[in-house]
MDTraj code that builds the backbone (N, CA, C; nanometers):
import mdtraj as md
import numpy as np

residues = "MET ASN THR ALA ASP GLN LEU PHE GLY TYR VAL GLY ASP ALA PRO ASN GLN ALA LEU MET GLY ARG LEU VAL VAL THR THR ALA LYS PHE ASP GLN PRO LYS LEU SER TRP PHE LYS VAL PRO TYR PRO TYR GLY ASN LEU HIS PHE GLU ASN GLY LYS TRP VAL ASP ARG PRO GLY LYS SER ALA ARG MET VAL GLN ILE ASP GLY ARG TRP ARG ILE TYR PRO HIS ALA PRO LEU ALA PRO ILE VAL GLY LYS ILE SER GLU PHE GLN PRO ASP THR VAL GLN ALA ALA TYR VAL ARG ALA ILE LEU PRO GLU ALA THR ALA ARG PHE SER ILE ARG PHE TRP ASN LEU TYR GLU GLU GLU LEU ARG ARG LEU LEU TRP SER VAL CYS LEU ASP PRO ASP MET ALA HIS LYS LEU GLY ALA HIS ARG TYR LEU GLY PHE GLY ALA VAL LYS PHE ASN ILE LEU PRO GLU SER TYR LEU ILE ASP TRP LYS GLU LYS TYR GLY SER THR ASP PRO GLU SER GLY ARG ILE SER LEU ASP ILE SER LYS TRP CYS ASP THR LYS THR VAL LYS ASN TYR PRO ALA LEU LYS GLU ALA LEU ARG VAL HIS".split()
xyz = np.array([
    [0.0948, -0.0984, -0.0096],
    [-0.0053, 0.0115, 0.0184],
    [0.0775, 0.1156, 0.0062],
    [0.0995, 0.2061, -0.0895],
    [0.1403, 0.3347, -0.1044],
    [0.1001, 0.4370, 0.0093],
    [0.1761, 0.5303, 0.0456],
    [0.1861, 0.6477, 0.0998],
    [0.0681, 0.7050, 0.1311],
    [-0.0275, 0.7229, 0.0069],
    [-0.1427, 0.8374, -0.0125],
    [-0.2530, 0.7494, 0.0115],
    [-0.2530, 0.6082, 0.0044],
    [-0.3412, 0.5290, 0.0449],
    [-0.3532, 0.5011, 0.1718],
    [-0.2269, 0.4512, 0.2725],
    [-0.2194, 0.4332, 0.3706],
    [-0.3049, 0.5750, 0.4577],
    [-0.2614, 0.6668, 0.4062],
    [-0.3376, 0.8141, 0.4747],
    [-0.4830, 0.8324, 0.4140],
    [-0.5022, 0.8174, 0.3214],
    [-0.6692, 0.8597, 0.2709],
    [-0.7537, 0.7506, 0.2160],
    [-0.6867, 0.6374, 0.2538],
    [-0.8147, 0.4819, 0.2233],
    [-0.7659, 0.4485, 0.1078],
    [-0.8466, 0.3210, 0.0624],
    [-0.8073, 0.2931, -0.0458],
    [-0.9186, 0.1598, -0.0659],
    [-1.0242, 0.1822, -0.1827],
    [-1.1105, 0.0120, -0.1957],
    [-1.0997, 0.0067, -0.3325],
    [-1.0350, -0.1239, -0.2808],
    [-1.0492, -0.2226, -0.4280],
    [-1.1321, -0.2377, -0.5313],
    [-1.1163, -0.3248, -0.5648],
    [-1.2125, -0.3959, -0.7237],
    [-1.2071, -0.5616, -0.6243],
    [-1.1946, -0.6019, -0.5138],
    [-1.2624, -0.7390, -0.5195],
    [-1.2649, -0.7316, -0.3246],
    [-1.3622, -0.8326, -0.2816],
    [-1.3933, -0.8409, -0.1608],
    [-1.2574, -0.8252, -0.0376],
    [-1.2946, -0.7791, 0.0342],
    [-1.1767, -0.7736, 0.1501],
    [-1.0383, -0.6861, 0.0692],
    [-1.0718, -0.5929, 0.0189],
    [-0.9861, -0.4625, -0.0218],
    [-1.0316, -0.3318, -0.0121],
    [-1.0333, -0.3133, 0.0984],
    [-1.0632, -0.1896, 0.1723],
    [-1.0220, -0.1521, 0.2872],
    [-0.9414, 0.0086, 0.3070],
    [-0.8580, 0.0295, 0.4450],
    [-0.9532, 0.1423, 0.4465],
    [-0.9580, 0.1805, 0.5521],
    [-1.0246, 0.3230, 0.6045],
    [-0.8961, 0.4349, 0.6108],
    [-0.9667, 0.5048, 0.5779],
    [-0.8430, 0.6859, 0.6111],
    [-0.8293, 0.7137, 0.7103],
    [-0.7405, 0.7974, 0.7690],
    [-0.7208, 0.8516, 0.9104],
    [-0.7415, 0.9950, 0.9176],
    [-0.8063, 1.0517, 0.8334],
    [-0.8154, 1.2284, 0.8199],
    [-0.9610, 1.2317, 0.7091],
    [-1.0185, 1.3622, 0.7692],
    [-1.1234, 1.3966, 0.7284],
    [-1.1338, 1.5018, 0.6888],
    [-1.1451, 1.5837, 0.5755],
    [-1.1252, 1.7221, 0.5366],
    [-1.3428, 1.7442, 0.4680],
    [-1.2926, 1.8876, 0.5478],
    [-1.4714, 1.9042, 0.5671],
    [-1.5026, 1.9951, 0.4135],
    [-1.5553, 2.0583, 0.4047],
    [-1.5778, 2.1615, 0.2406],
    [-1.5363, 2.3101, 0.2983],
    [-1.4791, 2.3540, 0.2268],
    [-1.4021, 2.4695, 0.1527],
    [-1.5310, 2.5857, 0.1798],
    [-1.5189, 2.6727, 0.2551],
    [-1.6530, 2.7655, 0.2211],
    [-1.6531, 2.9037, 0.2178],
    [-1.6656, 2.9912, 0.1023],
    [-1.5635, 3.0914, 0.0396],
    [-1.6947, 3.1957, 0.1329],
    [-1.5822, 3.3528, 0.2034],
    [-1.6575, 3.4126, 0.2340],
    [-1.7022, 3.5541, 0.1078],
    [-1.8201, 3.5349, 0.1147],
    [-1.8628, 3.6468, -0.0271],
    [-1.7430, 3.6479, -0.1464],
    [-1.7222, 3.5167, -0.1784],
    [-1.6616, 3.5540, -0.2808],
    [-1.7007, 3.6216, -0.4101],
    [-1.6599, 3.6794, -0.5341],
    [-1.6648, 3.7421, -0.6466],
    [-1.6449, 3.6149, -0.7353],
    [-1.7584, 3.6348, -0.8429],
    [-1.7683, 3.5611, -0.9585],
    [-1.7825, 3.5951, -1.1034],
    [-1.7334, 3.4873, -1.2207],
    [-1.7246, 3.5738, -1.3030],
    [-1.7524, 3.4374, -1.4093],
    [-1.8260, 3.4803, -1.5395],
    [-1.8125, 3.3759, -1.6548],
    [-1.6675, 3.4011, -1.7082],
    [-1.6414, 3.2845, -1.7614],
    [-1.5826, 3.2599, -1.8731],
    [-1.6058, 3.2039, -2.0000],
    [-1.5570, 3.1996, -2.1050],
    [-1.5469, 3.1262, -2.2176],
    [-1.4441, 3.0539, -2.2354],
    [-1.4508, 2.9612, -2.2596],
    [-1.2968, 2.8213, -2.2848],
    [-1.3305, 2.7713, -2.4055],
    [-1.2528, 2.8318, -2.5197],
    [-1.2552, 2.7578, -2.6653],
    [-1.1749, 2.6116, -2.6718],
    [-1.2128, 2.5574, -2.7197],
    [-1.1045, 2.3777, -2.7542],
    [-1.1812, 2.3584, -2.9212],
    [-1.0656, 2.2790, -2.9359],
    [-0.8920, 2.2254, -2.8632],
    [-0.8120, 2.3536, -2.8147],
    [-0.7434, 2.2951, -2.7132],
    [-0.6643, 2.4011, -2.7000],
    [-0.5271, 2.3694, -2.6884],
    [-0.4835, 2.2352, -2.7165],
    [-0.3560, 2.1592, -2.6586],
    [-0.2589, 2.2061, -2.7676],
    [-0.2531, 2.3368, -2.8228],
    [-0.1229, 2.3854, -2.9027],
    [-0.1001, 2.4701, -2.8280],
    [-0.1341, 2.4917, -2.7601],
    [-0.1258, 2.6274, -2.6707],
    [-0.0553, 2.5689, -2.5308],
    [0.1067, 2.5795, -2.5798],
    [0.2367, 2.5734, -2.4010],
    [0.2701, 2.7147, -2.3363],
    [0.2992, 2.7065, -2.2732],
    [0.3288, 2.8255, -2.1680],
    [0.4851, 2.7822, -2.1390],
    [0.5696, 2.8752, -2.2406],
    [0.7135, 2.8452, -2.1749],
    [0.7883, 2.9718, -2.1899],
    [0.8686, 2.9926, -2.0945],
    [0.9343, 3.1136, -2.0744],
    [0.8924, 3.2281, -2.0695],
    [0.8034, 3.1806, -1.9777],
    [0.7045, 3.3469, -1.8989],
    [0.5491, 3.3954, -2.0099],
    [0.5414, 3.2920, -2.1470],
    [0.4231, 3.3509, -2.2156],
    [0.4146, 3.2148, -2.2713],
    [0.2634, 3.2454, -2.3500],
    [0.1977, 3.1051, -2.4046],
    [0.2366, 3.1535, -2.5559],
    [0.2463, 3.0330, -2.6486],
    [0.3123, 3.0010, -2.7567],
    [0.2329, 2.9093, -2.8244],
    [0.1870, 2.9471, -2.9398],
    [0.0973, 2.8644, -2.9956],
    [0.2171, 2.7703, -3.0753],
    [0.2207, 2.5768, -3.0469],
    [0.2257, 2.5049, -3.1319],
    [0.1472, 2.3948, -3.1481],
    [0.1558, 2.4582, -3.3316],
    [0.0397, 2.4091, -3.3973],
    [0.0721, 2.2393, -3.4148],
    [0.0038, 2.1053, -3.3966],
    [0.0076, 2.0040, -3.4583],
    [0.0152, 1.9533, -3.2852],
    [0.0890, 2.0012, -3.1942],
    [0.1732, 1.9525, -3.1141],
    [0.0356, 1.9390, -2.9878],
    [0.0566, 1.8386, -2.9127],
    [-0.0238, 1.7999, -2.7828],
    [0.0037, 1.8490, -2.6764],
    [-0.1238, 1.9283, -2.5954],
    [-0.0715, 1.9856, -2.4379],
    [0.0539, 1.9175, -2.3599],
    [0.1357, 2.0554, -2.3243],
    [0.2285, 1.9675, -2.2466],
    [0.2145, 1.8889, -2.1107],
    [0.2703, 1.7842, -2.0771],
    [0.2169, 1.6919, -1.9640],
    [0.3447, 1.7083, -1.9401],
    [0.2975, 1.6759, -1.7812],
    [0.4512, 1.7318, -1.6501],
    [0.3529, 1.6451, -1.6026],
    [0.4539, 1.5306, -1.5428],
    [0.4359, 1.4364, -1.4735],
    [0.5604, 1.3891, -1.3609],
    [0.5127, 1.4047, -1.2595],
    [0.6028, 1.3315, -1.1334],
    [0.5997, 1.2077, -1.1267],
    [0.7632, 1.1605, -1.1621],
    [0.7737, 1.0343, -1.1067],
    [0.6852, 0.9236, -1.2276],
    [0.6878, 0.9812, -1.3272],
    [0.6199, 0.9208, -1.4668],
    [0.4740, 0.9008, -1.3694],
    [0.3426, 0.8934, -1.3193],
    [0.2703, 0.8769, -1.3233],
    [0.1525, 0.9701, -1.2215],
    [0.2186, 1.0563, -1.1831],
    [0.1268, 1.1835, -1.1510],
    [0.0957, 1.3079, -1.2351],
    [0.0102, 1.3045, -1.2811],
    [-0.0392, 1.4773, -1.3441],
    [-0.0127, 1.5998, -1.2908],
    [0.0971, 1.6851, -1.3256],
    [0.0556, 1.8096, -1.2444],
    [0.0662, 1.9114, -1.3530],
    [-0.0391, 2.0515, -1.2772],
    [-0.0430, 2.1536, -1.4079],
    [0.0262, 2.2512, -1.3547],
    [0.1301, 2.3080, -1.3895],
    [0.1673, 2.4545, -1.3619],
    [0.1298, 2.5340, -1.3335],
    [0.1689, 2.6530, -1.2669],
    [0.1074, 2.7613, -1.3199],
    [0.1515, 2.8458, -1.4100],
    [0.0055, 2.9067, -1.3942],
    [0.0567, 3.0229, -1.5472],
    [-0.0744, 3.1007, -1.5765],
    [-0.0362, 3.2553, -1.6225],
    [-0.1393, 3.2948, -1.6256],
    [-0.2429, 3.2469, -1.7428],
    [-0.4024, 3.3406, -1.6782],
    [-0.5100, 3.2608, -1.8117],
    [-0.4660, 3.2552, -1.9870],
    [-0.5110, 3.1965, -2.0134],
    [-0.3961, 3.1055, -2.1791],
    [-0.5093, 3.2498, -2.2567],
    [-0.4381, 3.3465, -2.3545],
    [-0.4809, 3.4339, -2.4278],
    [-0.6670, 3.3976, -2.5010],
    [-0.6916, 3.2421, -2.5173],
    [-0.7864, 3.2463, -2.6061],
    [-0.9096, 3.1765, -2.5037],
    [-0.8729, 3.2746, -2.3392],
    [-0.9608, 3.2038, -2.2686],
    [-1.0336, 3.3727, -2.2401],
    [-1.1607, 3.3822, -2.2495],
    [-1.2316, 3.5277, -2.2693],
    [-1.2924, 3.5228, -2.1151],
    [-1.3559, 3.6639, -2.0682],
    [-1.4790, 3.6853, -1.9257],
    [-1.5461, 3.7115, -2.0186],
    [-1.6566, 3.6928, -1.9872],
    [-1.8031, 3.6930, -2.0482],
    [-1.8999, 3.7861, -1.9240],
    [-1.9938, 3.8386, -1.9673],
    [-2.0341, 3.9147, -1.8867],
    [-2.1887, 3.8238, -1.8158],
    [-2.2174, 3.7309, -1.9241],
    [-2.3162, 3.6581, -1.8151],
    [-2.3267, 3.4898, -1.8982],
    [-2.3690, 3.3725, -1.8559],
    [-2.3735, 3.2902, -1.9333],
    [-2.4659, 3.3140, -2.0608],
    [-2.4198, 3.3168, -2.2051],
    [-2.4526, 3.2808, -2.3310],
    [-2.3504, 3.2491, -2.4620],
    [-2.3760, 3.0969, -2.4309],
    [-2.3226, 2.9894, -2.5096],
    [-2.3379, 3.0118, -2.6281],
    [-2.2888, 3.0119, -2.7094],
    [-2.3450, 3.0774, -2.8675],
    [-2.2086, 2.9289, -2.9292],
    [-2.1516, 2.8657, -2.8868],
    [-2.0878, 2.7448, -3.0200],
    [-2.0684, 2.6131, -2.8986],
    [-2.0569, 2.4761, -2.9428],
    [-2.0630, 2.3983, -2.8799],
    [-1.9106, 2.3757, -2.8496],
    [-1.7775, 2.4385, -2.9130],
    [-1.6434, 2.3408, -2.9383],
    [-1.5634, 2.5023, -2.8027],
    [-1.6187, 2.5106, -2.6985],
    [-1.6435, 2.5663, -2.6238],
    [-1.7143, 2.5156, -2.4512],
    [-1.6461, 2.5391, -2.3403],
    [-1.6532, 2.5072, -2.2251],
    [-1.7308, 2.6826, -2.1660],
    [-1.7948, 2.6598, -2.0585],
    [-1.8241, 2.7881, -2.0373],
    [-1.8304, 2.8030, -1.8708],
    [-1.7561, 2.8036, -1.7845],
    [-1.6675, 2.8150, -1.6291],
    [-1.7246, 2.9012, -1.5669],
    [-1.7993, 2.9546, -1.4757],
    [-1.8668, 2.9999, -1.3645],
    [-1.7266, 3.0244, -1.2772],
    [-1.6197, 3.1000, -1.2784],
    [-1.4874, 3.0649, -1.1883],
    [-1.5026, 3.2121, -1.0703],
    [-1.4657, 3.1201, -0.9470],
    [-1.4286, 3.2553, -0.8654],
    [-1.3057, 3.3211, -0.8555],
    [-1.3035, 3.4471, -0.8827],
    [-1.1706, 3.5165, -0.8690],
    [-1.0834, 3.5344, -0.8497],
    [-0.9862, 3.6029, -0.7900],
    [-0.8690, 3.6059, -0.7486],
    [-0.8990, 3.6428, -0.6036],
    [-0.8299, 3.6308, -0.4939],
    [-0.8516, 3.7007, -0.3477],
    [-0.9663, 3.6433, -0.2562],
    [-1.0225, 3.5769, -0.3550],
    [-1.1316, 3.4946, -0.2475],
    [-1.0861, 3.4430, -0.1673],
    [-1.1153, 3.3962, -0.0779],
    [-1.0689, 3.3245, 0.0804],
    [-1.1733, 3.2584, 0.1219],
    [-1.1442, 3.1375, 0.1893],
    [-1.2332, 3.0271, 0.2273],
    [-1.1498, 2.9323, 0.3528],
    [-1.2129, 2.8699, 0.4036],
    [-1.1830, 2.7982, 0.5225],
    [-1.2087, 2.6877, 0.5554],
    [-1.1524, 2.5902, 0.5491],
    [-1.2098, 2.4425, 0.6079],
    [-1.0990, 2.3710, 0.6863],
    [-1.1651, 2.2444, 0.7776],
    [-1.0799, 2.2155, 0.8184],
    [-1.0195, 2.0729, 0.8437],
    [-0.9121, 2.0077, 0.8752],
    [-0.8518, 1.9004, 0.8621],
    [-0.8638, 1.7998, 0.9983],
    [-0.9220, 1.7018, 1.0176],
    [-0.8941, 1.6253, 1.1431],
    [-0.8830, 1.4940, 1.0697],
    [-0.7694, 1.4462, 1.2338],
    [-0.6577, 1.3381, 1.1776],
    [-0.6419, 1.2535, 1.2781],
    [-0.6349, 1.1297, 1.2816],
    [-0.5700, 1.0595, 1.4179],
    [-0.4938, 0.9201, 1.3645],
    [-0.4200, 0.8854, 1.4711],
    [-0.3131, 0.7530, 1.4545],
    [-0.2102, 0.7763, 1.3188],
    [-0.2073, 0.9196, 1.3202],
    [-0.0725, 0.9489, 1.2383],
    [0.0933, 0.9004, 1.3132],
    [0.1581, 0.8570, 1.1862],
    [0.2908, 0.8465, 1.2692],
    [0.3512, 0.9546, 1.2389],
    [0.4749, 0.9640, 1.2880],
    [0.4963, 1.1257, 1.2515],
    [0.5598, 1.1551, 1.1343],
    [0.6305, 1.0581, 1.0621],
    [0.6706, 1.1068, 0.9595],
    [0.5194, 1.1292, 0.8329],
    [0.4524, 1.0723, 0.8645],
    [0.3041, 1.1194, 0.8091],
    [0.2323, 1.2408, 0.8387],
    [0.1958, 1.2983, 0.9650],
    [0.1772, 1.4340, 1.0099],
    [0.2760, 1.5032, 0.9476],
    [0.4625, 1.5046, 0.9284],
    [0.5134, 1.5766, 0.8577],
    [0.4894, 1.5701, 0.7262],
    [0.4354, 1.4839, 0.6512],
    [0.3937, 1.4939, 0.5232],
    [0.3237, 1.5652, 0.5012],
    [0.1621, 1.5444, 0.5545],
    [0.0345, 1.5922, 0.5802],
    [0.0520, 1.6726, 0.5662],
    [0.1247, 1.7992, 0.6800],
    [0.1396, 1.9347, 0.6971],
    [0.1577, 2.0361, 0.5850],
    [0.2908, 1.9499, 0.5512],
    [0.3750, 2.0151, 0.4128],
    [0.2992, 2.0248, 0.2937],
    [0.2425, 1.8997, 0.2905],
    [0.1304, 1.9161, 0.1679],
    [0.0246, 2.0026, 0.1628],
    [-0.0214, 2.0737, 0.2755],
    [-0.1115, 2.1544, 0.3097],
    [-0.0688, 2.2844, 0.2483],
    [0.0426, 2.3412, 0.3485],
    [0.1290, 2.4515, 0.3524],
    [0.2189, 2.4626, 0.2324],
    [0.2823, 2.4127, 0.1654],
    [0.3766, 2.3680, 0.0769],
    [0.5147, 2.4993, 0.1371],
    [0.5909, 2.5202, -0.0049],
    [0.7150, 2.6482, 0.0649],
    [0.6701, 2.7580, 0.0108],
    [0.6929, 2.8904, 0.0717],
    [0.6406, 3.0005, 0.0244],
    [0.5878, 3.0290, -0.0953],
    [0.6821, 2.9635, -0.1913],
    [0.7236, 2.9932, -0.3392],
    [0.6236, 2.9018, -0.4365],
    [0.5513, 2.7992, -0.3436],
    [0.4426, 2.7095, -0.4234],
    [0.2986, 2.7412, -0.3783],
    [0.2511, 2.6845, -0.4555],
    [0.0761, 2.6703, -0.4227],
    [0.0197, 2.5820, -0.5179],
    [-0.1155, 2.5507, -0.5037],
    [-0.1993, 2.4295, -0.5254],
    [-0.2383, 2.4953, -0.6223],
    [-0.3003, 2.3892, -0.7320],
    [-0.3877, 2.3841, -0.8632],
    [-0.5283, 2.3169, -0.8577],
    [-0.6461, 2.3342, -0.8506],
    [-0.7702, 2.2664, -0.8186],
    [-0.8416, 2.3369, -0.9261],
    [-0.9810, 2.2665, -0.9548],
    [-1.0864, 2.2529, -1.0377],
    [-1.0297, 2.2314, -1.1676],
    [-1.1103, 2.3189, -1.2771],
    [-1.1574, 2.2886, -1.4054],
    [-1.0424, 2.3582, -1.4604],
    [-0.9527, 2.3198, -1.6419],
    [-0.9039, 2.4203, -1.6977],
    [-0.8046, 2.4442, -1.6314],
    [-0.6805, 2.3802, -1.5353],
    [-0.6029, 2.4113, -1.5032],
    [-0.4761, 2.4522, -1.5815],
    [-0.4878, 2.3613, -1.6722],
    [-0.3940, 2.3984, -1.7612],
    [-0.3668, 2.5072, -1.8420],
    [-0.4534, 2.5960, -1.8048],
    [-0.5052, 2.7128, -1.9597],
    [-0.5022, 2.8460, -1.8132],
    [-0.4672, 2.8326, -1.6809],
    [-0.3968, 2.8844, -1.5804],
    [-0.5028, 2.9405, -1.4970],
    [-0.6381, 2.8611, -1.4714],
    [-0.7146, 2.8518, -1.3641],
    [-0.6849, 2.7325, -1.2777],
    [-0.7077, 2.7759, -1.1028],
    [-0.6905, 2.6930, -1.0338],
    [-0.5908, 2.7088, -0.9273],
    [-0.5237, 2.8403, -0.9362],
    [-0.4039, 2.8762, -0.8518],
    [-0.4664, 2.8469, -0.7092],
    [-0.4555, 2.7987, -0.5868],
    [-0.4941, 2.8109, -0.4606],
    [-0.3564, 2.8015, -0.3344],
    [-0.3684, 2.8815, -0.2326],
    [-0.2573, 2.9081, -0.1596],
    [-0.3569, 2.8697, -0.0795],
    [-0.2883, 2.7355, 0.0408],
    [-0.3452, 2.7412, 0.2138],
    [-0.2377, 2.7368, 0.2881],
    [-0.2603, 2.8072, 0.3918],
    [-0.2433, 2.8128, 0.5244],
    [-0.2836, 2.7552, 0.6207],
    [-0.2015, 2.7109, 0.6848],
    [-0.2311, 2.6538, 0.8115],
    [-0.2671, 2.7771, 0.9662],
    [-0.3658, 2.7880, 1.0093],
    [-0.4064, 2.8790, 1.0434],
    [-0.3366, 2.8687, 1.2195],
    [-0.3112, 3.0069, 1.3160],
    [-0.2567, 2.9772, 1.4061],
    [-0.3400, 2.9098, 1.5316],
    [-0.5088, 2.8928, 1.4957],
    [-0.5528, 2.8635, 1.6321],
    [-0.5208, 2.7170, 1.5867],
    [-0.4680, 2.6241, 1.5032],
    [-0.4903, 2.4943, 1.4963],
    [-0.4232, 2.4330, 1.6082],
    [-0.4299, 2.2787, 1.6203],
    [-0.4025, 2.2070, 1.7505],
    [-0.3805, 2.0603, 1.7308],
    [-0.2705, 1.9945, 1.8196],
    [-0.3049, 1.8554, 1.8328],
    [-0.3702, 1.8368, 1.9444],
    [-0.3815, 1.6953, 1.9531],
    [-0.4745, 1.6785, 2.1048],
    [-0.3729, 1.5796, 2.1952],
    [-0.3376, 1.5811, 2.3121],
    [-0.3161, 1.4543, 2.3712],
    [-0.4186, 1.4203, 2.4030],
    [-0.4672, 1.2704, 2.3843],
    [-0.6038, 1.1920, 2.4253],
    [-0.5728, 1.1684, 2.5847],
    [-0.4568, 1.1011, 2.6350],
    [-0.4739, 1.1163, 2.7633],
    [-0.5234, 1.2199, 2.8120],
    [-0.4602, 1.3480, 2.8238],
    [-0.4862, 1.3929, 2.9352],
    [-0.6535, 1.4816, 2.8709],
    [-0.6683, 1.4975, 2.7477],
    [-0.8302, 1.4984, 2.7203],
    [-0.9079, 1.4085, 2.8078],
    [-0.8787, 1.3190, 2.8150],
    [-1.0371, 1.2127, 2.8653],
    [-0.9859, 1.1989, 3.0078],
    [-0.8892, 1.2098, 3.0965],
    [-0.8521, 1.2453, 3.1832],
    [-0.9064, 1.3561, 3.2625],
    [-0.9400, 1.4407, 3.2163],
    [-1.0217, 1.5721, 3.2512],
    [-1.1670, 1.6617, 3.1876],
    [-1.2506, 1.7326, 3.2883],
    [-1.3796, 1.7073, 3.2349],
    [-1.3901, 1.8734, 3.1815],
    [-1.2770, 1.9329, 3.1424],
    [-1.2648, 2.0376, 3.0971],
    [-1.2432, 2.0343, 2.9394],
    [-1.3736, 2.0513, 2.8318],
    [-1.3414, 2.0452, 2.7243],
    [-1.2516, 2.0644, 2.6456],
    [-1.1640, 2.2021, 2.6603],
    [-1.0428, 2.2549, 2.6207],
    [-0.8744, 2.1683, 2.6737],
    [-0.9259, 2.0913, 2.7617],
    [-0.8224, 2.0108, 2.8046],
    [-0.7427, 1.9326, 2.7044],
    [-0.6081, 1.9365, 2.7032],
    [-0.5267, 1.8588, 2.6027],
    [-0.4300, 1.8786, 2.4666],
    [-0.5478, 2.0244, 2.4449],
    [-0.5370, 2.0471, 2.3519],
    [-0.3800, 2.1438, 2.3232],
    [-0.2955, 2.1363, 2.2565],
    [-0.1388, 2.1270, 2.2153],
    [-0.1221, 2.2066, 2.0855],
    [-0.0790, 2.3357, 2.0884],
    [-0.0722, 2.4132, 1.9893],
    [0.0128, 2.3584, 1.8570],
    [-0.0139, 2.4050, 1.7651],
    [0.0402, 2.3426, 1.6767],
    [0.1513, 2.4532, 1.5864],
    [0.2809, 2.3976, 1.6252],
    [0.3925, 2.4891, 1.5822],
    [0.4403, 2.4427, 1.4500],
    [0.3710, 2.5202, 1.3123],
    [0.4384, 2.4184, 1.1818],
    [0.5671, 2.4408, 1.1474],
    [0.5964, 2.5443, 1.2090],
    [0.7453, 2.5720, 1.1348],
    [0.8746, 2.3838, 1.2791],
    [0.8175, 2.3708, 1.3668],
    [0.8879, 2.2511, 1.3879],
    [0.8083, 2.1281, 1.3113],
    [0.7117, 2.0935, 1.2614],
    [0.6488, 1.9845, 1.1651],
    [0.6474, 2.0020, 0.9933],
    [0.6498, 2.0969, 0.9566],
    [0.6069, 2.1316, 0.8361],
    [0.7924, 2.1369, 0.7722],
    [0.8226, 2.0405, 0.7004],
    [0.9244, 2.0085, 0.6141],
    [0.9641, 1.9114, 0.5361],
    [1.0534, 1.9378, 0.4451],
    [1.0503, 1.8126, 0.3506],
    [1.1348, 1.6943, 0.2996],
    [1.1739, 1.6747, 0.4485],
    [1.2428, 1.5555, 0.4444],
    [1.1982, 1.4236, 0.4197],
    [1.0468, 1.4193, 0.4259],
    [0.9615, 1.2819, 0.4573],
    [0.9066, 1.3117, 0.3157],
    [0.9017, 1.4201, 0.2543],
    [0.8245, 1.4179, 0.0658],
    [0.9003, 1.3745, -0.0575],
    [0.8523, 1.2570, -0.0877],
    [0.9156, 1.1890, -0.2363],
    [0.9059, 1.3312, -0.3582],
    [1.0238, 1.3024, -0.3987],
    [0.9698, 1.3734, -0.5222],
    [0.9635, 1.5168, -0.4750],
    [1.0696, 1.5768, -0.4089],
    [1.0398, 1.6978, -0.3652],
    [1.1053, 1.8180, -0.4486],
    [1.2112, 1.7824, -0.5182],
    [1.3234, 1.8865, -0.6573],
    [1.1702, 1.8757, -0.7523],
    [1.1181, 1.7893, -0.7985],
    [1.0385, 1.7734, -0.9088],
    [0.8985, 1.8616, -0.8885],
    [0.8408, 1.8191, -0.7910],
    [0.6880, 1.8836, -0.6919],
    [0.7579, 2.0460, -0.7313],
    [0.8758, 2.0423, -0.6123],
    [0.9408, 2.2272, -0.6191],
    [0.8484, 2.2717, -0.7401],
    [0.9691, 2.2381, -0.8254],
    [0.9284, 2.3296, -0.9665],
    [0.8235, 2.3448, -1.0673],
    [0.7529, 2.1920, -0.9921],
    [0.5909, 2.1937, -1.0950],
    [0.4761, 2.2838, -1.0179],
    [0.5034, 2.3071, -0.9172],
    [0.4096, 2.4025, -0.8451],
    [0.4794, 2.5336, -0.7894],
    [0.6195, 2.5709, -0.8681],
    [0.6221, 2.6718, -0.7569],
    [0.5490, 2.8007, -0.8436],
    [0.5172, 2.8901, -0.7884],
    [0.4442, 3.0263, -0.8762],
    [0.5539, 3.1194, -0.9341],
    [0.5581, 3.1351, -1.0583],
    [0.6325, 3.2063, -1.1296],
    [0.5809, 3.3916, -1.1214],
])
top = md.Topology()
chain = top.add_chain()
for i, resn in enumerate(residues, 1):
    res = top.add_residue(resn, chain, resSeq=i)
    for name in ("N", "CA", "C"):
        top.add_atom(name, md.element.get_by_symbol(name[0]), res)
traj = md.Trajectory(xyz[None], top)
């Protein structure tokens, strides 16, 4: 079982092929986000973001960036020139996708609860959330064309729980241990770190 399946869980296609995960991620709720419609024509595989700009490579397919030859990563880029912001949803062709996207600077909050993690798993989990200062995640649709850049921050009020102390007290706040990210968030347990740093670096 690989390290991701051990943490997030796994369900196979035969009897007795299931492993429960050890973390729960709540739904992220945005605080009054601004949204807008965008028109994304296709196909668009001929567009490539190279040396800080989008270039047209007729006849070529979309650039694939894979980590360890298995996991596809979408590098950060500004919106491709074929993407157009529109005032409202008015489809005029079948060769386009219409996306209502959350505009930059929107913020959301969510929680991650976890239990029974080994130290290296907790370190790997925390780094995968906060990343390095010059890195960010890519989530959602049309990431190849510049959408989906998201930066996560672990809030100061985050904490670990000492279960022995918690269950030995009647105080509901008992057992909480402040989570010092500087002591836990490192890259020593992150496989393929150099490739991930390059792929997720914000230019």
